[in-house]
N, C-alpha and C positions, 0 to 999 in steps of 0.2 A: 504494500500500500504506500502510495506517495502523493504529495500535494498535487492538485489539479494544475497548479501554476506551472509545473514542469512539463506538461504535455506539449507545450510549444517548442521545447528544446529537442535537439537531436543528440544521439550518442556521438562521442563518449561523455560529454559533460552531463547529459541527462542521467546516465547510469551512475555517475559519480555523485550527483546530488541526491539521487534516490537512496544511495547508501548513507549519505550524511544525515538526511532528514528522518528523524525517528518520531513515530506517531505517539501522541498522548491523548487519552480521552479526558476532556476538561469538564469535570463536574462542578456544579454551582458551588461557589465559596472557596474553591481551590486557589491558593496563592502560589503563583509560579516563582516569584522572587520578591525579596524585601530589600529595603535600603541596607547597604553593607554587605549583601551577598556578592560573591565574586561573579563578575559579568562574563560568563563563559559561553552561553548559548544565545542565539537569536531565534525568535519564534515566528512562525507563520500560522495565522488563524484561518482555517478552512471554513468553519462556520461557528456560530455562537457569538458572544460578546464578552470582551475583557475590559475592565476598568483600570486605568492607570491613575494612581493617586499618591499624594504625599501627605505626611502628618504636618500639622500646624503647631505653632507655639502654645496655643491654648488647649492642647490635647485633642483637637479636632482633626479634620482631614479635608483636603481640597482635591476635587477631581480635575486632573490635568488633561485627560483625553479618554475617549471611549473607542476601543479598537473593534472594528467589525470584520465580517467575512472578507477574505482576500487581502488583508493587511498584515504587516509585520510589526513586531514590538520587541523590546529587549535589544535595541540597536546599539546599546553601549558595548555589547560584545564585539562589535565591529571596530571599536576604537583602540583595542589593545588591552593591556592589563589594568582594567578599571573595575569599579564596583557599581552595581545598580544603585541608583539614588532614589528609586520610587518603588511602590508596590504595584504588582500586576495581579488582579483578582478576577476570577471568572464570575460574570454576572448571569450568563445564560449558557447551559451546557452545549458543548460542541467538540470539534476535532481540532487539535493543535499539533503542529510539527515543530520540532526543535532541531537545530544544527549547530555544531561548534562554530562560533563566529570566525575564528582565525583560519580554520580549515575552509570555510566558505569563501573567505577572502583569497586564499591561495588558488582555489578553483577559478574564481572570478579573474584573477590576474593572468591565468593561463588561457582562459577562453573568454573573448570579448563579449559574446552573447550572454554569458552568465553575469558579467559585470553590468551589462545594460539592463538585465532583469533586476538586479539588486538596486540599481539607481532608479529604475521605474517604480519599484515598490516604495522606496524611500520618498520619492517625489510625490506619489499619490497619497501617501500618508500625510505629508506636509500640506498638500492641497486640501485634503479633507479636514485637517485640523484647522486650517485657516478659515474654511467655510463654517465650521462649527463655532469658532470664536466670533465670526461676523454675526451669526444668528444670535448668539448670546447677547451681543451688544445692541443689535438693531431690531430684533423681533420680540414682541411681548410673549409672555409665557403661554397663553392659550394657543396662538397660532403655531408656536414651536411644538407644542404637544400634539396638536392635530396633525401637523405635517409629519411628525415622527411616527404617529400611529398609521397614517396612510402609507408611508414609505416602508414600514416594517411588517405590515399585515401579510400573512401567508395562509393558504388554505389549510384548515385543520379539521378535527372531528366536529367541532361546533360551528364551523363556518370560517370566516376570515378572522384569524387570530393573531394577536401579538403576545408572544409567550414571555412577558417580562412583568415583574412586580411593580408596584407604585414607586418603590424606592429606586429600582433600576431605571424607570422612565425619568425620575427626577435627576439621576446622575446624567442620563443622556442629554437632557435639555438644560442642564445647569440650574435647576430649581430645587425646591424642597419637597419632601414626601407629602407634607400637609397640603401644599398648594396643588400638587398633582392630584391628590385624592379629592380635593374640593372640585376641581375642574372635571375630573372623570365622573363625579357624582352628577354634575350638571348635564354632562353629555348623556349619561345613562337615563336621567330623568326626561330628557328630550327624545328618548327612544332611538338614539343614534348608535348606541353600543350597550353591551352587557359586561358586567364585571364578574370575573371568576377568580379562583385561587391562582395567583401569580400569572394571570393572563387577562387580556381584554379581547372581547369578541366584537368586531365591527359589524353592525347590522345594516348600516346605511352609509356606504362610502361617499356617495355624492352629497348627501345631506351633511355629513361630517365635514367635507371640504368646504361647503357653503358656510357652515357654522364657524369654521376657523377664520374665514375671511370677513365675517360680519363685524 
C-alpha cells in the first residue's frame, strides 16, 4: 500500500518512495508528534484531518493550521537535525504515510521529478494556509461555517454528512465550540441540517448556501 500521490511517478523513484512511505492508521486523538520530539519523519495525509497547534503562555492552545487530505505536515524533518515545535493531533480518522525526511531529500536530489513533487506539496500547503488565514480575517463566523460544511459534506449512511464534532469544526474555522454549537442549532432549527454524534447531516445544501450568504 502506498500514497495515491505516487501514482504519477515512474520507476525507479516510484518504487523507492513506496519503500520509504510507511502507512499508519490515524485514529481520532492520536498525537503524531509534540514540541521537543526529534523531527525525523515527514507525513502525508491521504484522508482525514490533522490539527497543528501550539501551547500558549496561559496554559491554553492556539490552532496554527488544519491539514486535510492530500497535504503534508511535519516538514521540519526536511530541515535537518531539528525538533518539532508544535503538536500534530488527529481530528478525524484517516490514513497517514510517514517517511524519513532526510532519506526523502536524498531521493529528491537524485530524481528531479521527486523534488518537484515535494515542492508542489509544500507550495499547496502554503497556499491553503494563506487562504485559511484570509477567511479568518475577512469572513464572519456563520459564512465560514456554512462554507466549511458545504465543502466537506460527503455521502454517508444518513445522507450528506460531515463527520466532525462541534469542536473540530471550531478548530477548522478559527472559532469556539460554543459559537459553532449556537450556529448549528440555528441551522438545525431552520431545517437545513440535523445534528448527530460527532457529525452533521446536511438536508438542504442549496438552502444552506443561501442561508450562509444572507
